[in-house]
C-alpha positions as CSV (number, residue, x, y, z in Angstrom):
1,M,-202.2,135.6,-170.1
2,I,-199.7,138.2,-171.0
3,I,-198.2,141.8,-168.5
4,I,-197.3,144.7,-170.2
5,A,-195.5,147.6,-168.4
6,T,-193.5,150.2,-168.3
7,V,-191.2,150.2,-165.9
8,G,-187.9,152.3,-164.7
9,R,-184.1,150.9,-163.5
10,N,-185.8,150.3,-159.8
11,R,-189.2,148.8,-161.3
12,E,-190.9,151.7,-160.7
13,I,-193.9,152.2,-163.0
14,G,-195.8,155.2,-160.9
15,C,-196.5,157.9,-158.7
16,G,-199.8,158.3,-157.3
17,D,-202.5,157.8,-159.5
18,N,-200.1,158.7,-163.0
19,L,-197.6,156.8,-164.8
20,L,-194.1,157.5,-164.7
21,W,-193.5,157.8,-168.7
22,R,-195.1,158.7,-171.9
23,F,-193.3,157.9,-174.6
24,K,-195.6,158.2,-178.2
25,E,-193.4,155.0,-179.4
26,D,-194.3,153.1,-176.4
27,M,-198.5,154.5,-176.1
28,N,-198.7,153.4,-179.7
29,F,-197.0,150.2,-179.8
30,F,-199.5,149.3,-176.4
31,R,-202.4,150.7,-178.3
32,D,-201.4,148.1,-181.4
33,T,-200.5,145.7,-179.7
34,T,-203.9,145.4,-176.7
35,M,-206.2,146.8,-179.3
36,G,-209.2,144.2,-179.8
37,H,-207.8,142.6,-176.5
38,Y,-209.1,142.1,-173.2
39,V,-207.3,144.4,-171.4
40,M,-207.2,143.1,-167.3
41,M,-206.8,145.6,-164.3
42,G,-207.3,146.5,-160.5
43,R,-209.7,149.1,-159.9
44,K,-207.7,151.7,-158.6
45,T,-206.1,151.0,-162.3
46,F,-209.0,151.6,-163.8
47,D,-210.7,154.7,-162.1
48,N,-207.8,156.5,-163.0
49,M,-207.4,155.8,-166.5
50,T,-207.9,159.4,-167.6
51,K,-209.3,157.7,-171.0
52,D,-210.9,155.4,-172.6
53,L,-209.3,152.3,-174.4
54,V,-211.2,152.4,-177.7
55,G,-211.9,149.2,-179.0
56,R,-211.1,146.9,-176.1
57,K,-213.0,144.6,-173.8
58,Y,-212.2,145.5,-169.6
59,L,-212.0,143.6,-166.9
60,V,-211.7,144.7,-163.8
61,L,-210.5,143.0,-160.7
62,S,-213.2,144.9,-158.2
63,R,-215.7,144.3,-155.7
64,K,-217.3,147.7,-156.1
65,L,-217.8,147.5,-159.7
66,S,-220.6,145.4,-161.5
67,D,-220.7,144.0,-165.1
68,S,-221.2,146.7,-167.4
69,A,-221.6,146.8,-171.4
70,N,-217.7,146.7,-172.1
71,I,-216.6,145.9,-168.1
72,K,-217.1,142.9,-167.2
73,T,-215.4,143.2,-163.1
74,F,-214.6,140.0,-161.4
75,D,-214.5,139.9,-157.0
76,S,-211.9,137.7,-156.9
77,V,-208.6,136.5,-158.6
78,D,-209.6,133.0,-159.3
79,A,-212.9,133.9,-160.6
80,F,-210.4,135.6,-163.2
81,L,-208.3,132.7,-163.4
82,Q,-211.0,130.5,-164.0
83,F,-212.0,133.0,-166.9
84,A,-209.1,133.3,-168.1
85,R,-208.7,129.7,-168.8
86,L,-211.7,129.1,-170.5
87,A,-210.8,132.8,-172.7
88,E,-210.4,132.0,-176.8
89,E,-208.1,135.2,-177.1
90,D,-205.3,136.9,-175.5
91,I,-205.7,139.1,-171.7
92,Y,-203.3,141.7,-171.6
93,V,-202.8,142.7,-168.1
94,I,-202.1,146.2,-167.9
95,G,-201.6,146.9,-163.7
96,G,-201.3,148.3,-161.4
97,G,-198.1,146.6,-159.0
98,E,-200.9,145.0,-157.0
99,L,-202.2,142.9,-160.1
100,Y,-198.6,142.5,-161.4
101,T,-197.3,140.8,-158.5
102,V,-200.4,138.3,-157.9
103,L,-200.8,137.6,-161.3
104,L,-197.2,137.6,-161.9
105,Q,-196.7,133.6,-161.0
106,C,-199.3,133.1,-163.3
107,T,-198.7,134.1,-166.5
108,D,-195.9,132.8,-169.4
109,K,-195.3,136.1,-171.0
110,M,-194.4,139.8,-169.7
111,I,-194.0,142.4,-172.6
112,L,-191.6,145.4,-170.4
113,T,-190.7,148.7,-171.5
114,E,-187.5,149.3,-169.8
115,V,-186.4,152.8,-169.1
116,N,-182.7,154.5,-168.3
117,A,-184.0,156.2,-165.7
118,V,-185.0,156.3,-162.2
119,A,-188.0,158.2,-160.9
120,E,-187.3,159.8,-157.1
121,N,-190.8,160.2,-157.0
122,A,-192.9,156.6,-157.6
123,D,-194.3,154.9,-155.5
124,V,-196.2,152.5,-157.1
125,F,-193.5,149.3,-158.4
126,F,-193.4,146.3,-160.7
127,P,-192.3,143.1,-158.4
128,K,-189.0,142.1,-158.5
129,F,-188.7,139.3,-160.3
130,N,-185.4,135.9,-161.2
131,K,-184.5,136.8,-164.8
132,A,-182.9,133.5,-165.2
133,E,-186.1,132.0,-164.7
134,W,-187.2,134.2,-168.5
135,N,-186.3,133.4,-172.0
136,T,-185.4,137.6,-173.0
137,E,-186.2,138.5,-176.5
138,L,-185.0,142.2,-177.3
139,A,-188.1,143.6,-179.4
140,G,-186.4,147.4,-180.1
141,K,-184.1,150.0,-178.5
142,F,-185.2,153.4,-178.5
143,T,-185.1,156.8,-178.0
144,S,-187.2,159.9,-176.4
145,A,-188.6,162.6,-178.1
146,D,-186.5,164.0,-174.2
147,G,-183.8,161.9,-175.0
148,I,-184.1,159.5,-172.2
149,T,-183.7,155.8,-173.9
150,Y,-185.6,152.3,-173.4
151,T,-185.5,148.7,-174.5
152,R,-188.6,147.1,-175.1
153,N,-188.1,143.0,-173.7
154,I,-190.8,140.1,-174.2
155,Y,-190.4,137.6,-171.6
156,T,-190.9,133.8,-172.0
157,R,-191.1,131.6,-168.4
158,K,-188.7,128.8,-169.1
159,S,-190.7,125.3,-169.2
């Protein structure tokens, strides 16, 4: 299970039902990285998706939704974790904030795009974590078309 997210300097990730940052390079990276894999999300994230993530298989934590052709639902975190232990491929956790908080303790890898900016209007945040408990690998430094800098770091939990 791999957490993937784009976070601001104050751990902000969203405002209302929207992402705070949509950098073309980062969106392409997300698409290429998650293509062909499971993407795990909470119901609110699923409900607020603006377009279908073609080529991905949806896993959704929800007591309201039912399984369908491309969606497998779980009514509890424990049920999802049981599925994840048996999965034979990567599962990318894509949000939202509540799901990141619950699953952070269960994951050994995170791919975080860390934006050198603050979004004052944010109301959804990535959970705090102790960076000393993680090995960090810089995967790239970037500048968006509007001049915002960001880095992509891969965090692997220390044994």
